[in-house]
Backbone as a chain_set.jsonl record, in Angstrom:
{"seq": "MDFSQLLDQIDAETYQRLKTAVEIRKWPDGRVLTPSQVELCLQAVIAYEHKHLPVDQHSGFISQQCASQTKLNTEQEDSNPQPVNII", "coords": {"N": [[-13.906, -5.052, 30.991], [-11.885, -3.271, 28.795], [-10.26, -0.116, 27.994], [-10.274, 0.275, 25.205], [-12.36, -1.486, 24.244], [-14.383, -0.197, 25.536], [-14.429, 2.231, 24.23], [-15.28, 1.41, 21.694], [-17.99, 1.05, 22.154], [-19.061, 3.649, 22.311], [-21.444, 5.853, 21.101], [-22.781, 8.391, 18.898], [-24.483, 10.091, 20.417], [-23.613, 9.582, 23.041], [-20.959, 10.515, 22.653], [-21.332, 13.286, 22.261], [-22.345, 13.974, 24.78], [-20.124, 13.455, 26.434], [-18.368, 15.198, 25.348], [-19.59, 17.696, 25.91], [-19.471, 17.524, 28.659], [-16.817, 17.656, 29.219], [-16.279, 20.278, 28.264], [-17.864, 21.938, 29.912], [-17.158, 21.011, 32.377], [-18.832, 19.57, 34.013], [-21.203, 16.888, 34.832], [-24.252, 15.77, 33.087], [-26.227, 15.841, 35.158], [-25.3, 17.879, 36.829], [-23.318, 17.339, 38.633], [-19.896, 17.992, 39.435], [-17.058, 17.305, 37.35], [-14.204, 15.267, 38.316], [-10.693, 15.835, 38.13], [-9.498, 13.614, 37.031], [-11.632, 12.343, 35.753], [-12.189, 14.269, 33.889], [-9.956, 14.031, 32.317], [-10.066, 11.273, 31.314], [-12.548, 11.469, 29.987], [-11.92, 13.294, 28.021], [-9.977, 11.9, 26.583], [-11.5, 9.834, 25.537], [-13.285, 11.391, 23.908], [-11.401, 12.337, 22.056], [-10.45, 9.96, 20.872], [-12.807, 8.946, 19.833], [-13.393, 10.928, 17.952], [-11.092, 10.6, 16.229], [-11.666, 8.078, 15.215], [-14.19, 8.252, 14.016], [-14.774, 10.782, 12.77], [-14.102, 13.29, 10.239], [-11.016, 14.776, 9.792], [-11.092, 17.586, 9.789], [-13.139, 18.145, 11.656], [-12.316, 17.514, 14.145], [-11.696, 18.126, 17.57], [-10.096, 21.064, 18.463], [-9.007, 21.446, 15.977], [-7.108, 23.158, 13.499], [-7.01, 24.936, 10.656], [-4.776, 24.735, 7.825], [-4.141, 27.231, 6.805], [-4.407, 30.35, 8.204], [-7.036, 32.559, 9.201], [-6.419, 35.303, 8.922], [-4.473, 35.303, 7.145], [-5.763, 34.45, 4.849], [-7.519, 36.562, 4.373], [-5.641, 38.585, 3.794], [-4.526, 37.542, 1.447], [-6.829, 37.717, -0.169], [-7.22, 40.502, -0.252], [-4.924, 41.274, -1.574], [-5.373, 40.167, -4.129], [-7.403, 41.796, -5.043], [-6.165, 44.031, -5.714], [-6.438, 46.704, -4.912], [-5.349, 48.657, -2.879], [-5.92, 49.389, 0.52], [-5.748, 51.951, 2.855], [-4.147, 51.901, 6.028], [-5.447, 52.596, 9.123], [-4.235, 53.939, 11.943], [-4.815, 53.953, 15.293]], "CA": [[-13.808, -4.343, 29.774], [-10.74, -2.397, 28.792], [-10.588, 1.217, 27.447], [-10.537, 0.206, 23.749], [-13.589, -1.992, 24.195], [-15.315, 0.847, 25.901], [-14.542, 3.195, 23.013], [-16.099, 0.806, 20.637], [-19.362, 1.148, 22.55], [-19.535, 5.059, 22.262], [-22.258, 6.21, 19.951], [-22.835, 9.877, 18.609], [-25.067, 10.882, 21.523], [-22.613, 9.597, 24.168], [-19.729, 11.34, 22.293], [-21.724, 14.647, 22.501], [-22.465, 14.139, 26.218], [-18.819, 13.501, 26.983], [-17.737, 16.454, 24.917], [-20.163, 18.781, 26.642], [-19.007, 17.337, 30.118], [-15.441, 18.162, 29.23], [-16.384, 21.682, 27.966], [-18.375, 22.694, 31.113], [-16.627, 20.307, 33.579], [-19.918, 19.03, 34.798], [-22.108, 15.828, 34.222], [-25.666, 16.381, 32.846], [-26.978, 16.086, 36.345], [-24.752, 18.996, 37.515], [-22.071, 17.02, 39.412], [-18.627, 18.38, 38.828], [-16.04, 16.229, 36.992], [-12.939, 15.313, 38.91], [-9.59, 15.982, 37.097], [-9.167, 12.243, 36.307], [-12.726, 12.127, 34.977], [-12.007, 15.175, 32.68], [-8.905, 13.427, 31.469], [-10.569, 10.12, 30.657], [-13.605, 11.828, 28.932], [-11.201, 13.905, 26.86], [-9.316, 10.765, 25.797], [-12.562, 9.149, 24.799], [-13.695, 12.211, 22.85], [-10.376, 12.384, 20.936], [-10.475, 8.768, 20.263], [-14.054, 8.833, 19.026], [-13.159, 11.751, 16.723], [-10.189, 10.016, 15.405], [-12.193, 6.918, 14.53], [-15.523, 8.487, 13.358], [-15.062, 12.046, 12.207], [-13.068, 13.783, 9.374], [-9.904, 15.597, 10.449], [-11.481, 19.037, 10.028], [-14.241, 18.142, 12.665], [-11.748, 17.063, 15.359], [-11.634, 19.12, 18.616], [-8.842, 21.789, 18.334], [-8.574, 21.545, 14.587], [-6.718, 24.382, 13.013], [-6.716, 24.77, 9.223], [-3.374, 24.995, 7.431], [-4.084, 28.723, 6.541], [-5.167, 31.132, 9.269], [-8.069, 33.47, 8.602], [-5.849, 36.592, 8.595], [-3.701, 35.129, 5.842], [-6.753, 34.193, 3.757], [-7.991, 37.874, 4.137], [-4.563, 39.184, 3.197], [-4.511, 37.071, 0.029], [-8.03, 38.253, -0.866], [-7.053, 41.9, -0.43], [-3.86, 41.308, -2.624], [-6.004, 39.845, -5.408], [-8.205, 43.012, -5.352], [-5.144, 45.028, -6.141], [-6.937, 48.051, -4.641], [-4.833, 48.672, -1.451], [-6.601, 50.228, 1.427], [-4.8, 52.556, 3.87], [-4.286, 51.373, 7.433], [-5.597, 53.701, 10.087], [-3.597, 53.618, 13.312], [-5.561, 54.83, 16.326]], "C": [[-12.748, -3.351, 29.774], [-11.074, -1.097, 28.0], [-10.921, 1.072, 25.985], [-11.833, -0.473, 23.477], [-14.794, -0.982, 24.469], [-15.497, 1.893, 24.793], [-15.312, 2.672, 21.785], [-17.587, 0.866, 20.927], [-19.98, 2.58, 22.482], [-20.257, 5.288, 20.952], [-22.205, 7.777, 19.819], [-23.344, 10.569, 19.837], [-24.195, 10.813, 22.804], [-21.384, 10.408, 23.949], [-20.19, 12.864, 22.667], [-21.835, 14.885, 24.052], [-21.041, 14.324, 26.886], [-18.175, 14.792, 26.52], [-18.248, 17.697, 25.74], [-19.715, 18.724, 28.18], [-17.662, 17.93, 30.279], [-15.467, 19.747, 29.144], [-16.762, 22.454, 29.303], [-17.945, 22.129, 32.461], [-17.744, 19.853, 34.539], [-20.567, 17.858, 33.968], [-23.422, 16.475, 33.859], [-26.513, 16.594, 34.088], [-26.367, 17.117, 37.294], [-23.558, 18.71, 38.435], [-20.874, 17.487, 38.692], [-17.669, 17.241, 38.499], [-14.767, 16.384, 37.813], [-11.872, 15.441, 37.806], [-9.421, 14.689, 36.387], [-10.386, 11.954, 35.38], [-12.645, 12.991, 33.676], [-10.929, 14.524, 31.754], [-9.4, 12.146, 30.683], [-11.691, 10.399, 29.619], [-12.842, 12.499, 27.738], [-10.518, 12.898, 25.988], [-10.361, 10.115, 25.009], [-13.057, 9.984, 23.678], [-12.712, 12.245, 21.734], [-10.358, 11.074, 20.252], [-11.633, 8.486, 19.356], [-13.892, 9.69, 17.755], [-12.186, 11.135, 15.688], [-10.75, 8.952, 14.552], [-13.34, 7.193, 13.617], [-15.603, 9.814, 12.535], [-13.859, 12.411, 11.301], [-12.14, 14.692, 10.235], [-10.36, 17.039, 10.824], [-12.616, 19.188, 11.127], [-13.579, 17.719, 13.979], [-11.674, 18.295, 16.388], [-10.168, 19.721, 18.445], [-8.314, 21.82, 16.88], [-8.221, 22.911, 14.185], [-6.339, 24.156, 11.496], [-5.3, 25.161, 8.998], [-3.146, 26.542, 7.199], [-4.974, 29.377, 7.494], [-6.012, 32.188, 8.406], [-7.341, 34.828, 8.241], [-5.033, 36.468, 7.33], [-4.553, 35.031, 4.696], [-7.327, 35.683, 3.412], [-6.84, 38.757, 3.413], [-4.457, 38.805, 1.666], [-5.622, 37.587, -0.802], [-7.77, 39.752, -1.187], [-5.897, 42.092, -1.583], [-4.416, 41.076, -4.067], [-6.769, 41.047, -5.895], [-7.349, 44.041, -6.098], [-5.626, 46.5, -6.0], [-6.553, 48.196, -3.16], [-5.64, 49.756, -0.742], [-5.539, 50.836, 2.513], [-5.223, 52.0, 5.242], [-4.394, 52.601, 8.329], [-5.111, 53.213, 11.455], [-4.286, 54.54, 14.268], [-4.675, 54.97, 17.48]], "O": [[-12.682, -2.578, 30.73], [-12.139, -1.042, 27.385], [-11.848, 1.751, 25.544], [-12.457, -0.083, 22.49], [-15.857, -0.929, 23.849], [-16.604, 2.344, 24.5], [-15.886, 3.42, 20.993], [-18.384, 0.741, 19.998], [-21.196, 2.746, 22.574], [-19.767, 4.971, 19.868], [-21.566, 8.397, 20.669], [-22.734, 11.538, 20.29], [-24.049, 11.792, 23.536], [-20.803, 10.941, 24.894], [-19.434, 13.576, 23.328], [-21.428, 15.944, 24.53], [-20.821, 15.188, 27.735], [-17.469, 15.421, 27.308], [-17.488, 18.564, 26.17], [-19.613, 19.752, 28.85], [-17.35, 18.597, 31.266], [-14.749, 20.423, 29.881], [-16.113, 23.412, 29.721], [-18.288, 22.651, 33.522], [-17.544, 19.784, 35.752], [-20.526, 17.799, 32.739], [-23.693, 17.604, 34.27], [-27.418, 17.428, 34.087], [-26.823, 17.249, 38.43], [-22.888, 19.612, 38.939], [-20.808, 17.404, 37.465], [-17.499, 16.318, 39.296], [-14.288, 17.503, 37.998], [-12.168, 15.166, 36.644], [-9.208, 14.698, 35.174], [-10.193, 11.37, 34.313], [-12.966, 12.545, 32.575], [-11.072, 14.518, 30.531], [-9.132, 12.025, 29.487], [-11.805, 9.742, 28.584], [-13.157, 12.236, 26.578], [-10.491, 13.044, 24.766], [-10.124, 9.845, 23.832], [-13.262, 9.463, 22.581], [-13.103, 12.19, 20.569], [-10.249, 11.083, 19.026], [-11.501, 7.891, 18.286], [-14.203, 9.253, 16.647], [-12.424, 11.15, 14.481], [-10.438, 8.845, 13.366], [-13.514, 6.531, 12.594], [-16.468, 9.916, 11.665], [-12.747, 11.936, 11.528], [-12.532, 15.256, 11.257], [-10.094, 17.588, 11.893], [-12.977, 20.319, 11.453], [-14.335, 17.569, 14.939], [-11.592, 19.431, 15.92], [-9.189, 18.988, 18.308], [-7.173, 22.235, 16.676], [-8.983, 23.825, 14.499], [-5.497, 23.327, 11.15], [-4.675, 25.82, 9.828], [-2.037, 27.038, 7.399], [-6.152, 29.038, 7.613], [-5.759, 32.564, 7.261], [-7.726, 35.42, 7.233], [-4.92, 37.411, 6.546], [-4.17, 35.471, 3.611], [-7.573, 35.961, 2.238], [-7.144, 39.558, 2.53], [-4.322, 39.657, 0.788], [-5.446, 37.875, -1.985], [-8.077, 40.202, -2.291], [-5.992, 42.999, -2.41], [-3.987, 41.697, -5.039], [-6.778, 41.299, -7.101], [-7.804, 44.781, -6.97], [-5.299, 47.378, -6.798], [-7.36, 47.886, -2.284], [-5.976, 50.813, -1.275], [-4.597, 50.162, 2.931], [-6.378, 51.702, 5.544], [-3.558, 53.504, 8.296], [-5.559, 52.201, 11.992], [-4.332, 55.754, 14.073], [-5.033, 55.629, 18.457]]}, "num_chains": 1, "name": "protein.A"}
């Protein structure tokens, strides 16, 4: 079985287990992942997300507009400027 065939066999539960393993660097039974296992699991997680999840749910997704810019735009719309306190 090659990598693409293996990816086709991943279901949502397996995806969550792989994602958790990458996050904490351990298997569910407590064994530590080797660097090559982390790399393969991360590849599988990314491939699963690409195939099954919308872009905004992918690991590492960053929206086009950052939160600070959204806050700035909201404050400008209020047209009630607030002073900045420098401590």
